[in-house]
CHARMM-style PDB file with segment names, atoms N, HN, CA, C and O in Angstrom:
ATOM      1  N   MET     1     -18.680 -34.428   9.127  1.00  0.00      PROA
ATOM      2  CA  MET     1     -18.094 -34.978  10.494  1.00  0.00      PROA
ATOM      3  C   MET     1     -17.082 -35.774  10.066  1.00  0.00      PROA
ATOM      4  O   MET     1     -16.858 -36.382   9.020  1.00  0.00      PROA
ATOM      5  N   CYS     2     -16.345 -35.596  11.424  1.00  0.00      PROA
ATOM      6  HN  CYS     2     -16.527 -35.102  12.274  1.00  0.00      PROA
ATOM      7  CA  CYS     2     -14.994 -36.229  11.222  1.00  0.00      PROA
ATOM      8  C   CYS     2     -15.309 -37.706  11.765  1.00  0.00      PROA
ATOM      9  O   CYS     2     -16.012 -37.747  12.774  1.00  0.00      PROA
ATOM     10  N   ARG     3     -14.857 -38.976  11.195  1.00  0.00      PROA
ATOM     11  HN  ARG     3     -14.286 -38.943  10.375  1.00  0.00      PROA
ATOM     12  CA  ARG     3     -14.841 -40.034  11.993  1.00  0.00      PROA
ATOM     13  C   ARG     3     -13.468 -40.647  12.465  1.00  0.00      PROA
ATOM     14  O   ARG     3     -13.348 -41.723  13.050  1.00  0.00      PROA
ATOM     15  N   GLN     4     -12.616 -39.923  12.172  1.00  0.00      PROA
ATOM     16  HN  GLN     4     -12.714 -39.049  11.697  1.00  0.00      PROA
ATOM     17  CA  GLN     4     -11.097 -40.457  12.528  1.00  0.00      PROA
ATOM     18  C   GLN     4     -10.870 -39.795  14.080  1.00  0.00      PROA
ATOM     19  O   GLN     4     -11.797 -39.368  14.768  1.00  0.00      PROA
ATOM     20  N   SER     5      -9.474 -39.802  14.473  1.00  0.00      PROA
ATOM     21  HN  SER     5      -8.721 -40.149  13.914  1.00  0.00      PROA
ATOM     22  CA  SER     5      -9.217 -39.151  15.897  1.00  0.00      PROA
ATOM     23  C   SER     5      -9.316 -37.990  15.706  1.00  0.00      PROA
ATOM     24  O   SER     5      -9.332 -37.583  14.544  1.00  0.00      PROA
ATOM     25  N   ALA     6      -9.420 -37.031  16.876  1.00  0.00      PROA
ATOM     26  HN  ALA     6      -9.407 -37.362  17.819  1.00  0.00      PROA
ATOM     27  CA  ALA     6      -9.969 -35.799  16.816  1.00  0.00      PROA
ATOM     28  C   ALA     6      -8.296 -34.973  16.147  1.00  0.00      PROA
ATOM     29  O   ALA     6      -8.294 -33.997  15.396  1.00  0.00      PROA
ATOM     30  N   THR     7      -7.024 -35.686  16.669  1.00  0.00      PROA
ATOM     31  HN  THR     7      -7.026 -36.478  17.279  1.00  0.00      PROA
ATOM     32  CA  THR     7      -5.906 -34.934  15.817  1.00  0.00      PROA
ATOM     33  C   THR     7      -5.839 -34.906  14.449  1.00  0.00      PROA
ATOM     34  O   THR     7      -5.536 -33.829  13.935  1.00  0.00      PROA
ATOM     35  N   VAL     8      -6.074 -35.935  13.682  1.00  0.00      PROA
ATOM     36  HN  VAL     8      -6.320 -36.810  14.099  1.00  0.00      PROA
ATOM     37  CA  VAL     8      -6.824 -35.923  12.596  1.00  0.00      PROA
ATOM     38  C   VAL     8      -7.476 -35.062  11.981  1.00  0.00      PROA
ATOM     39  O   VAL     8      -7.047 -34.360  11.065  1.00  0.00      PROA
ATOM     40  N   CYS     9      -9.034 -35.051  12.645  1.00  0.00      PROA
ATOM     41  HN  CYS     9      -9.382 -35.621  13.389  1.00  0.00      PROA
ATOM     42  CA  CYS     9      -9.725 -34.044  12.213  1.00  0.00      PROA
ATOM     43  C   CYS     9      -9.607 -32.432  12.313  1.00  0.00      PROA
ATOM     44  O   CYS     9     -10.254 -31.629  11.640  1.00  0.00      PROA
ATOM     45  N   LEU    10      -8.538 -32.108  13.402  1.00  0.00      PROA
ATOM     46  HN  LEU    10      -8.013 -32.760  13.948  1.00  0.00      PROA
ATOM     47  CA  LEU    10      -8.199 -30.658  13.698  1.00  0.00      PROA
ATOM     48  C   LEU    10      -7.215 -30.554  12.541  1.00  0.00      PROA
ATOM     49  O   LEU    10      -7.268 -29.355  12.268  1.00  0.00      PROA
ATOM     50  N   THR    11      -6.212 -31.206  11.572  1.00  0.00      PROA
ATOM     51  HN  THR    11      -6.170 -32.180  11.794  1.00  0.00      PROA
ATOM     52  CA  THR    11      -5.310 -30.967  10.817  1.00  0.00      PROA
ATOM     53  C   THR    11      -5.841 -31.763   9.472  1.00  0.00      PROA
ATOM     54  O   THR    11      -5.084 -32.307   8.669  1.00  0.00      PROA
ATOM     55  N   LYS    12      -6.847 -31.740   9.403  1.00  0.00      PROA
ATOM     56  HN  LYS    12      -7.462 -31.298  10.056  1.00  0.00      PROA
ATOM     57  CA  LYS    12      -7.837 -31.883   7.763  1.00  0.00      PROA
ATOM     58  C   LYS    12      -7.649 -31.124   6.385  1.00  0.00      PROA
ATOM     59  O   LYS    12      -7.760 -29.917   6.600  1.00  0.00      PROA
ATOM     60  N   SER    13      -7.489 -31.299   5.507  1.00  0.00      PROA
ATOM     61  HN  SER    13      -7.399 -32.280   5.333  1.00  0.00      PROA
ATOM     62  CA  SER    13      -7.296 -30.181   4.494  1.00  0.00      PROA
ATOM     63  C   SER    13      -8.370 -29.362   4.872  1.00  0.00      PROA
ATOM     64  O   SER    13      -9.125 -29.603   5.814  1.00  0.00      PROA
ATOM     65  N   PRO    14      -8.427 -28.420   4.150  1.00  0.00      PROA
ATOM     66  CA  PRO    14      -9.603 -27.269   3.810  1.00  0.00      PROA
ATOM     67  C   PRO    14     -10.424 -27.580   2.800  1.00  0.00      PROA
ATOM     68  O   PRO    14      -9.948 -28.148   1.817  1.00  0.00      PROA
ATOM     69  N   SER    15     -11.444 -27.346   2.842  1.00  0.00      PROA
ATOM     70  HN  SER    15     -11.831 -26.885   3.640  1.00  0.00      PROA
ATOM     71  CA  SER    15     -12.489 -27.771   2.122  1.00  0.00      PROA
ATOM     72  C   SER    15     -12.737 -27.036   0.634  1.00  0.00      PROA
ATOM     73  O   SER    15     -12.021 -26.035   0.605  1.00  0.00      PROA
ATOM     74  N   ARG    16     -13.338 -27.149  -0.349  1.00  0.00      PROA
ATOM     75  HN  ARG    16     -13.919 -27.962  -0.325  1.00  0.00      PROA
ATOM     76  CA  ARG    16     -13.518 -26.550  -1.668  1.00  0.00      PROA
ATOM     77  C   ARG    16     -14.050 -24.942  -1.234  1.00  0.00      PROA
ATOM     78  O   ARG    16     -13.502 -23.966  -1.745  1.00  0.00      PROA
ATOM     79  N   GLN    17     -15.068 -24.808  -0.332  1.00  0.00      PROA
ATOM     80  HN  GLN    17     -15.513 -25.601   0.083  1.00  0.00      PROA
ATOM     81  CA  GLN    17     -15.476 -23.356  -0.144  1.00  0.00      PROA
ATOM     82  C   GLN    17     -14.539 -22.482   0.515  1.00  0.00      PROA
ATOM     83  O   GLN    17     -14.457 -21.305   0.163  1.00  0.00      PROA
ATOM     84  N   GLN    18     -13.465 -23.191   1.907  1.00  0.00      PROA
ATOM     85  HN  GLN    18     -13.532 -24.147   2.192  1.00  0.00      PROA
ATOM     86  CA  GLN    18     -12.664 -22.684   2.236  1.00  0.00      PROA
ATOM     87  C   GLN    18     -11.374 -22.317   1.489  1.00  0.00      PROA
ATOM     88  O   GLN    18     -10.685 -21.370   1.867  1.00  0.00      PROA
ATOM     89  N   ARG    19     -11.044 -23.088   0.404  1.00  0.00      PROA
ATOM     90  HN  ARG    19     -11.604 -23.857   0.097  1.00  0.00      PROA
ATOM     91  CA  ARG    19     -10.005 -22.579  -0.576  1.00  0.00      PROA
ATOM     92  C   ARG    19     -10.359 -21.423  -1.334  1.00  0.00      PROA
ATOM     93  O   ARG    19      -9.523 -20.559  -1.595  1.00  0.00      PROA
ATOM     94  N   GLU    20     -11.653 -21.349  -1.735  1.00  0.00      PROA
ATOM     95  HN  GLU    20     -12.332 -22.052  -1.523  1.00  0.00      PROA
ATOM     96  CA  GLU    20     -12.371 -19.963  -2.556  1.00  0.00      PROA
ATOM     97  C   GLU    20     -12.473 -19.228  -1.905  1.00  0.00      PROA
ATOM     98  O   GLU    20     -13.146 -18.391  -2.507  1.00  0.00      PROA
ATOM     99  N   LEU    21     -12.189 -18.743  -0.627  1.00  0.00      PROA
ATOM    100  HN  LEU    21     -11.643 -19.423  -0.138  1.00  0.00      PROA
ATOM    101  CA  LEU    21     -12.140 -17.345   0.226  1.00  0.00      PROA
ATOM    102  C   LEU    21     -11.165 -16.664  -0.117  1.00  0.00      PROA
ATOM    103  O   LEU    21     -11.200 -15.442  -0.261  1.00  0.00      PROA
ATOM    104  N   SER    22      -9.797 -17.665  -0.355  1.00  0.00      PROA
ATOM    105  HN  SER    22      -9.769 -18.658  -0.238  1.00  0.00      PROA
ATOM    106  CA  SER    22      -8.766 -16.576  -0.559  1.00  0.00      PROA
ATOM    107  C   SER    22      -9.085 -15.809  -2.106  1.00  0.00      PROA
ATOM    108  O   SER    22      -8.736 -14.701  -2.512  1.00  0.00      PROA
ATOM    109  N   ALA    23      -9.711 -16.647  -2.617  1.00  0.00      PROA
ATOM    110  HN  ALA    23      -9.994 -17.547  -2.287  1.00  0.00      PROA
ATOM    111  CA  ALA    23      -9.827 -16.047  -4.279  1.00  0.00      PROA
ATOM    112  C   ALA    23     -10.760 -14.736  -4.236  1.00  0.00      PROA
ATOM    113  O   ALA    23     -10.640 -13.703  -4.893  1.00  0.00      PROA
ATOM    114  N   THR    24     -11.789 -15.101  -3.208  1.00  0.00      PROA
ATOM    115  HN  THR    24     -11.887 -15.940  -2.674  1.00  0.00      PROA
ATOM    116  CA  THR    24     -13.007 -13.826  -3.301  1.00  0.00      PROA
ATOM    117  C   THR    24     -12.095 -12.708  -2.591  1.00  0.00      PROA
ATOM    118  O   THR    24     -12.228 -11.586  -3.079  1.00  0.00      PROA
ATOM    119  N   ALA    25     -11.174 -12.826  -1.501  1.00  0.00      PROA
ATOM    120  HN  ALA    25     -11.066 -13.738  -1.105  1.00  0.00      PROA
ATOM    121  CA  ALA    25     -10.047 -11.789  -1.080  1.00  0.00      PROA
ATOM    122  C   ALA    25      -9.608 -11.244  -1.921  1.00  0.00      PROA
ATOM    123  O   ALA    25      -9.693 -10.029  -2.096  1.00  0.00      PROA
ATOM    124  N   ALA    26      -8.767 -12.428  -2.964  1.00  0.00      PROA
ATOM    125  HN  ALA    26      -8.698 -13.415  -2.821  1.00  0.00      PROA
ATOM    126  CA  ALA    26      -8.255 -11.486  -4.288  1.00  0.00      PROA
ATOM    127  C   ALA    26      -8.884 -10.548  -5.107  1.00  0.00      PROA
ATOM    128  O   ALA    26      -8.556  -9.443  -5.539  1.00  0.00      PROA
ATOM    129  N   ARG    27      -9.963 -11.329  -5.223  1.00  0.00      PROA
ATOM    130  HN  ARG    27     -10.229 -12.226  -4.872  1.00  0.00      PROA
ATOM    131  CA  ARG    27     -11.073 -10.561  -6.308  1.00  0.00      PROA
ATOM    132  C   ARG    27     -11.296  -9.199  -5.685  1.00  0.00      PROA
ATOM    133  O   ARG    27     -10.894  -8.172  -6.233  1.00  0.00      PROA
ATOM    134  N   LEU    28     -12.097  -9.210  -4.255  1.00  0.00      PROA
ATOM    135  HN  LEU    28     -12.423 -10.044  -3.810  1.00  0.00      PROA
ATOM    136  CA  LEU    28     -12.120  -7.856  -3.792  1.00  0.00      PROA
ATOM    137  C   LEU    28     -11.035  -6.860  -3.478  1.00  0.00      PROA
ATOM    138  O   LEU    28     -11.219  -5.656  -3.299  1.00  0.00      PROA
ATOM    139  N   SER    29      -9.850  -7.512  -3.429  1.00  0.00      PROA
ATOM    140  HN  SER    29      -9.700  -8.490  -3.574  1.00  0.00      PROA
ATOM    141  CA  SER    29      -8.631  -6.421  -3.567  1.00  0.00      PROA
ATOM    142  C   SER    29      -8.152  -5.161  -4.635  1.00  0.00      PROA
ATOM    143  O   SER    29      -7.682  -4.024  -4.673  1.00  0.00      PROA
ATOM    144  N   ALA    30      -8.738  -6.480  -5.602  1.00  0.00      PROA
ATOM    145  HN  ALA    30      -9.119  -7.403  -5.571  1.00  0.00      PROA
ATOM    146  CA  ALA    30      -8.761  -5.454  -7.049  1.00  0.00      PROA
ATOM    147  C   ALA    30      -9.576  -4.644  -7.340  1.00  0.00      PROA
ATOM    148  O   ALA    30      -9.637  -4.253  -8.506  1.00  0.00      PROA
ATOM    149  N   LEU    31     -10.401  -4.179  -6.412  1.00  0.00      PROA
ATOM    150  HN  LEU    31     -10.352  -4.496  -5.465  1.00  0.00      PROA
ATOM    151  CA  LEU    31     -11.582  -3.246  -6.858  1.00  0.00      PROA
ATOM    152  C   LEU    31     -11.052  -1.831  -6.407  1.00  0.00      PROA
ATOM    153  O   LEU    31     -10.527  -1.804  -5.294  1.00  0.00      PROA
ATOM    154  N   SER    32     -11.110  -0.757  -7.054  1.00  0.00      PROA
ATOM    155  HN  SER    32     -11.536  -0.778  -7.958  1.00  0.00      PROA
ATOM    156  CA  SER    32     -10.893   0.436  -6.747  1.00  0.00      PROA
ATOM    157  C   SER    32     -11.478   1.137  -5.381  1.00  0.00      PROA
ATOM    158  O   SER    32     -12.699   1.015  -5.279  1.00  0.00      PROA
ATOM    159  N   ASP    33     -10.953   1.717  -4.510  1.00  0.00      PROA
ATOM    160  HN  ASP    33      -9.962   1.817  -4.592  1.00  0.00      PROA
ATOM    161  CA  ASP    33     -11.425   2.327  -3.333  1.00  0.00      PROA
ATOM    162  C   ASP    33     -11.813   3.595  -3.504  1.00  0.00      PROA
ATOM    163  O   ASP    33     -11.009   4.526  -3.453  1.00  0.00      PROA
ATOM    164  N   PRO    34     -13.319   3.778  -3.765  1.00  0.00      PROA
ATOM    165  CA  PRO    34     -14.062   5.237  -3.661  1.00  0.00      PROA
ATOM    166  C   PRO    34     -13.985   6.328  -2.834  1.00  0.00      PROA
ATOM    167  O   PRO    34     -14.304   7.510  -2.961  1.00  0.00      PROA
ATOM    168  N   ARG    35     -13.282   5.396  -1.589  1.00  0.00      PROA
ATOM    169  HN  ARG    35     -13.023   4.436  -1.486  1.00  0.00      PROA
ATOM    170  CA  ARG    35     -13.482   6.385  -0.291  1.00  0.00      PROA
ATOM    171  C   ARG    35     -12.355   7.627  -0.540  1.00  0.00      PROA
ATOM    172  O   ARG    35     -11.421   7.649  -1.341  1.00  0.00      PROA
ATOM    173  N   HSD    36     -12.741   8.554   0.344  1.00  0.00      PROA
ATOM    174  HN  HSD    36     -13.500   8.536   0.995  1.00  0.00      PROA
ATOM    175  CA  HSD    36     -11.375   9.887   0.363  1.00  0.00      PROA
ATOM    176  C   HSD    36     -10.218   9.362   0.969  1.00  0.00      PROA
ATOM    177  O   HSD    36     -10.328   8.342   1.649  1.00  0.00      PROA
ATOM    178  N   ARG    37      -9.346   9.796   0.853  1.00  0.00      PROA
ATOM    179  HN  ARG    37      -9.256  10.625   0.301  1.00  0.00      PROA
ATOM    180  CA  ARG    37      -7.865   8.898   1.577  1.00  0.00      PROA
ATOM    181  C   ARG    37      -7.863   9.518   2.839  1.00  0.00      PROA
ATOM    182  O   ARG    37      -7.188   8.920   3.677  1.00  0.00      PROA
ATOM    183  N   ARG    38      -8.568  10.811   3.315  1.00  0.00      PROA
ATOM    184  HN  ARG    38      -9.117  11.297   2.634  1.00  0.00      PROA
ATOM    185  CA  ARG    38      -8.932  11.139   4.739  1.00  0.00      PROA
ATOM    186  C   ARG    38      -9.549  10.065   5.507  1.00  0.00      PROA
ATOM    187  O   ARG    38      -9.148   9.691   6.610  1.00  0.00      PROA
ATOM    188  N   GLY    39     -10.637   9.543   4.811  1.00  0.00      PROA
ATOM    189  HN  GLY    39     -10.962   9.846   3.915  1.00  0.00      PROA
ATOM    190  CA  GLY    39     -11.917   8.622   5.510  1.00  0.00      PROA
ATOM    191  C   GLY    39     -11.473   7.361   5.811  1.00  0.00      PROA
ATOM    192  O   GLY    39     -12.264   6.713   6.496  1.00  0.00      PROA
ATOM    193  N   ARG    40     -10.040   6.590   5.390  1.00  0.00      PROA
ATOM    194  HN  ARG    40      -9.397   7.116   4.833  1.00  0.00      PROA
ATOM    195  CA  ARG    40      -9.858   5.621   5.362  1.00  0.00      PROA
ATOM    196  C   ARG    40      -9.016   5.032   6.410  1.00  0.00      PROA
ATOM    197  O   ARG    40      -7.802   5.218   6.502  1.00  0.00      PROA
ATOM    198  N   ARG    41      -9.908   4.129   7.391  1.00  0.00      PROA
ATOM    199  HN  ARG    41     -10.894   3.978   7.317  1.00  0.00      PROA
ATOM    200  CA  ARG    41      -9.237   3.672   8.437  1.00  0.00      PROA
ATOM    201  C   ARG    41      -8.956   2.097   8.317  1.00  0.00      PROA
ATOM    202  O   ARG    41      -8.158   1.405   8.950  1.00  0.00      PROA
ATOM    203  N   HSD    42      -9.720   1.802   7.467  1.00  0.00      PROA
ATOM    204  HN  HSD    42     -10.368   2.364   6.953  1.00  0.00      PROA
ATOM    205  CA  HSD    42      -9.542   0.119   7.209  1.00  0.00      PROA
ATOM    206  C   HSD    42      -9.642  -0.035   5.635  1.00  0.00      PROA
ATOM    207  O   HSD    42     -10.377   0.557   4.845  1.00  0.00      PROA
ATOM    208  N   PRO    43      -8.500  -1.194   5.374  1.00  0.00      PROA
ATOM    209  CA  PRO    43      -8.387  -1.304   3.998  1.00  0.00      PROA
ATOM    210  C   PRO    43      -9.893  -1.675   3.502  1.00  0.00      PROA
ATOM    211  O   PRO    43     -10.684  -2.021   4.379  1.00  0.00      PROA
ATOM    212  N   LEU    44     -10.260  -1.634   2.388  1.00  0.00      PROA
ATOM    213  HN  LEU    44      -9.617  -1.353   1.675  1.00  0.00      PROA
ATOM    214  CA  LEU    44     -11.402  -1.839   1.745  1.00  0.00      PROA
ATOM    215  C   LEU    44     -11.820  -3.155   1.482  1.00  0.00      PROA
ATOM    216  O   LEU    44     -13.035  -3.349   1.471  1.00  0.00      PROA
ATOM    217  N   THR    45     -11.049  -4.114   1.265  1.00  0.00      PROA
ATOM    218  HN  THR    45     -10.062  -3.956   1.274  1.00  0.00      PROA
ATOM    219  CA  THR    45     -11.139  -5.806   1.355  1.00  0.00      PROA
ATOM    220  C   THR    45     -11.634  -6.117   2.723  1.00  0.00      PROA
ATOM    221  O   THR    45     -12.557  -6.892   2.974  1.00  0.00      PROA
ATOM    222  N   SER    46     -11.035  -5.537   3.458  1.00  0.00      PROA
ATOM    223  HN  SER    46     -10.285  -4.907   3.254  1.00  0.00      PROA
ATOM    224  CA  SER    46     -11.516  -6.333   4.566  1.00  0.00      PROA
ATOM    225  C   SER    46     -12.643  -5.473   5.098  1.00  0.00      PROA
ATOM    226  O   SER    46     -12.921  -5.888   6.223  1.00  0.00      PROA
ATOM    227  N   VAL    47     -13.463  -4.372   4.733  1.00  0.00      PROA
ATOM    228  HN  VAL    47     -13.237  -4.035   3.819  1.00  0.00      PROA
ATOM    229  CA  VAL    47     -14.730  -3.890   5.015  1.00  0.00      PROA
ATOM    230  C   VAL    47     -15.453  -5.148   4.135  1.00  0.00      PROA
ATOM    231  O   VAL    47     -16.127  -6.098   4.534  1.00  0.00      PROA
ATOM    232  N   LEU    48     -15.110  -4.832   3.034  1.00  0.00      PROA
ATOM    233  HN  LEU    48     -14.562  -4.060   2.710  1.00  0.00      PROA
ATOM    234  CA  LEU    48     -16.386  -5.740   2.369  1.00  0.00      PROA
ATOM    235  C   LEU    48     -16.409  -7.107   2.933  1.00  0.00      PROA
ATOM    236  O   LEU    48     -17.473  -7.363   3.496  1.00  0.00      PROA
ATOM    237  N   LEU    49     -15.302  -8.304   2.941  1.00  0.00      PROA
ATOM    238  HN  LEU    49     -14.437  -8.096   2.484  1.00  0.00      PROA
ATOM    239  CA  LEU    49     -15.370  -9.229   3.544  1.00  0.00      PROA
ATOM    240  C   LEU    49     -16.193  -9.281   5.038  1.00  0.00      PROA
ATOM    241  O   LEU    49     -16.696 -10.328   5.445  1.00  0.00      PROA
ATOM    242  N   THR    50     -16.238  -8.373   5.576  1.00  0.00      PROA
ATOM    243  HN  THR    50     -15.829  -7.522   5.246  1.00  0.00      PROA
ATOM    244  CA  THR    50     -16.780  -8.546   7.055  1.00  0.00      PROA
ATOM    245  C   THR    50     -18.349  -7.776   6.561  1.00  0.00      PROA
ATOM    246  O   THR    50     -19.276  -8.046   7.325  1.00  0.00      PROA
ATOM    247  N   ALA    51     -18.581  -7.165   5.766  1.00  0.00      PROA
ATOM    248  HN  ALA    51     -17.828  -6.945   5.146  1.00  0.00      PROA
ATOM    249  CA  ALA    51     -20.017  -6.837   5.397  1.00  0.00      PROA
ATOM    250  C   ALA    51     -20.732  -8.414   4.752  1.00  0.00      PROA
ATOM    251  O   ALA    51     -21.833  -8.891   5.027  1.00  0.00      PROA
ATOM    252  N   ALA    52     -19.463  -9.068   3.651  1.00  0.00      PROA
ATOM    253  HN  ALA    52     -18.569  -8.680   3.428  1.00  0.00      PROA
ATOM    254  CA  ALA    52     -20.319 -10.096   3.188  1.00  0.00      PROA
ATOM    255  C   ALA    52     -20.469 -11.521   4.482  1.00  0.00      PROA
ATOM    256  O   ALA    52     -21.375 -12.348   4.571  1.00  0.00      PROA
ATOM    257  N   CYS    53     -19.486 -11.404   5.160  1.00  0.00      PROA
ATOM    258  HN  CYS    53     -18.749 -10.732   5.087  1.00  0.00      PROA
ATOM    259  CA  CYS    53     -19.701 -12.393   6.464  1.00  0.00      PROA
ATOM    260  C   CYS    53     -21.273 -12.027   6.954  1.00  0.00      PROA
ATOM    261  O   CYS    53     -22.163 -12.874   6.866  1.00  0.00      PROA
ATOM    262  N   ALA    54     -21.483 -10.857   7.408  1.00  0.00      PROA
ATOM    263  HN  ALA    54     -20.761 -10.170   7.479  1.00  0.00      PROA
ATOM    264  CA  ALA    54     -22.240 -10.420   7.940  1.00  0.00      PROA
ATOM    265  C   ALA    54     -23.834 -10.853   7.463  1.00  0.00      PROA
ATOM    266  O   ALA    54     -24.769 -11.292   8.133  1.00  0.00      PROA
ATOM    267  N   VAL    55     -23.737 -10.576   6.215  1.00  0.00      PROA
ATOM    268  HN  VAL    55     -22.978 -10.219   5.670  1.00  0.00      PROA
ATOM    269  CA  VAL    55     -24.878 -11.003   5.173  1.00  0.00      PROA
ATOM    270  C   VAL    55     -25.149 -12.549   5.315  1.00  0.00      PROA
ATOM    271  O   VAL    55     -26.242 -13.087   5.496  1.00  0.00      PROA
ATOM    272  N   LEU    56     -24.146 -13.031   5.217  1.00  0.00      PROA
ATOM    273  HN  LEU    56     -23.259 -12.593   5.070  1.00  0.00      PROA
ATOM    274  CA  LEU    56     -23.850 -14.501   5.193  1.00  0.00      PROA
ATOM    275  C   LEU    56     -24.649 -15.185   6.564  1.00  0.00      PROA
ATOM    276  O   LEU    56     -25.326 -16.211   6.619  1.00  0.00      PROA
ATOM    277  N   ALA    57     -24.328 -14.297   7.539  1.00  0.00      PROA
ATOM    278  HN  ALA    57     -23.777 -13.464   7.494  1.00  0.00      PROA
ATOM    279  CA  ALA    57     -24.893 -14.815   8.967  1.00  0.00      PROA
ATOM    280  C   ALA    57     -26.377 -14.102   9.059  1.00  0.00      PROA
ATOM    281  O   ALA    57     -26.860 -13.840  10.161  1.00  0.00      PROA
ATOM    282  N   GLY    58     -26.914 -13.871   8.102  1.00  0.00      PROA
ATOM    283  HN  GLY    58     -26.522 -14.084   7.207  1.00  0.00      PROA
ATOM    284  CA  GLY    58     -28.265 -13.409   7.999  1.00  0.00      PROA
ATOM    285  C   GLY    58     -28.690 -11.663   8.343  1.00  0.00      PROA
ATOM    286  O   GLY    58     -29.731 -11.207   8.815  1.00  0.00      PROA
ATOM    287  N   ALA    59     -27.593 -11.048   7.951  1.00  0.00      PROA
ATOM    288  HN  ALA    59     -26.747 -11.418   7.567  1.00  0.00      PROA
ATOM    289  CA  ALA    59     -27.850  -9.400   8.495  1.00  0.00      PROA
ATOM    290  C   ALA    59     -28.633  -8.965   7.478  1.00  0.00      PROA
ATOM    291  O   ALA    59     -28.203  -9.193   6.348  1.00  0.00      PROA
ATOM    292  N   ARG    60     -29.919  -8.261   7.605  1.00  0.00      PROA
ATOM    293  HN  ARG    60     -30.268  -8.076   8.524  1.00  0.00      PROA
ATOM    294  CA  ARG    60     -30.557  -7.753   6.344  1.00  0.00      PROA
ATOM    295  C   ARG    60     -30.926  -6.165   5.699  1.00  0.00      PROA
ATOM    296  O   ARG    60     -31.688  -5.779   4.812  1.00  0.00      PROA
ATOM    297  N   SER    61     -30.362  -5.760   6.250  1.00  0.00      PROA
ATOM    298  HN  SER    61     -29.743  -6.074   6.971  1.00  0.00      PROA
ATOM    299  CA  SER    61     -30.013  -4.494   6.306  1.00  0.00      PROA
ATOM    300  C   SER    61     -28.838  -3.479   6.815  1.00  0.00      PROA
ATOM    301  O   SER    61     -28.116  -3.928   7.705  1.00  0.00      PROA
ATOM    302  N   TYR    62     -28.603  -2.313   6.402  1.00  0.00      PROA
ATOM    303  HN  TYR    62     -29.189  -1.947   5.679  1.00  0.00      PROA
ATOM    304  CA  TYR    62     -27.017  -1.639   6.827  1.00  0.00      PROA
ATOM    305  C   TYR    62     -26.740  -1.558   8.291  1.00  0.00      PROA
ATOM    306  O   TYR    62     -25.594  -1.654   8.729  1.00  0.00      PROA
ATOM    307  N   LEU    63     -27.708  -1.395   8.990  1.00  0.00      PROA
ATOM    308  HN  LEU    63     -28.639  -1.317   8.635  1.00  0.00      PROA
ATOM    309  CA  LEU    63     -27.686  -1.136  10.466  1.00  0.00      PROA
ATOM    310  C   LEU    63     -27.606  -2.479  11.082  1.00  0.00      PROA
ATOM    311  O   LEU    63     -26.995  -2.591  12.144  1.00  0.00      PROA
ATOM    312  N   ALA    64     -28.182  -3.556  10.504  1.00  0.00      PROA
ATOM    313  HN  ALA    64     -28.679  -3.465   9.641  1.00  0.00      PROA
ATOM    314  CA  ALA    64     -27.519  -5.087  10.917  1.00  0.00      PROA
ATOM    315  C   ALA    64     -26.076  -5.664  10.625  1.00  0.00      PROA
ATOM    316  O   ALA    64     -25.431  -6.529  11.217  1.00  0.00      PROA
ATOM    317  N   ILE    65     -25.815  -4.967   9.618  1.00  0.00      PROA
ATOM    318  HN  ILE    65     -26.339  -4.265   9.137  1.00  0.00      PROA
ATOM    319  CA  ILE    65     -24.392  -5.150   9.454  1.00  0.00      PROA
ATOM    320  C   ILE    65     -23.250  -4.480  10.249  1.00  0.00      PROA
ATOM    321  O   ILE    65     -22.208  -4.999  10.651  1.00  0.00      PROA
ATOM    322  N   GLY    66     -23.587  -3.487  10.353  1.00  0.00      PROA
ATOM    323  HN  GLY    66     -24.433  -3.066  10.027  1.00  0.00      PROA
ATOM    324  CA  GLY    66     -22.608  -2.584  10.968  1.00  0.00      PROA
ATOM    325  C   GLY    66     -22.532  -2.834  12.536  1.00  0.00      PROA
ATOM    326  O   GLY    66     -21.679  -2.268  13.219  1.00  0.00      PROA
ATOM    327  N   GLN    67     -23.629  -3.861  13.164  1.00  0.00      PROA
ATOM    328  HN  GLN    67     -24.322  -4.321  12.610  1.00  0.00      PROA
ATOM    329  CA  GLN    67     -23.753  -4.056  14.311  1.00  0.00      PROA
ATOM    330  C   GLN    67     -22.822  -5.205  14.464  1.00  0.00      PROA
ATOM    331  OT1 GLN    67     -22.661  -5.726  15.567  1.00  0.00      PROA
TER     332      GLN     67
END
């Protein structure tokens, strides 16, 4: 929680976890895409990051991740 003015709180530097997110995206983009070329609509990195966020939010099945 920020104990300074609201302007300072909105512009404070990102936390260590937020800085590591870009490293996670870089690691996921290095993975080879096993999908067929015709079936690709979204980059694999964005699909994996969306699934990871759903799991962190509490999704416990593939159906819950898809929703």
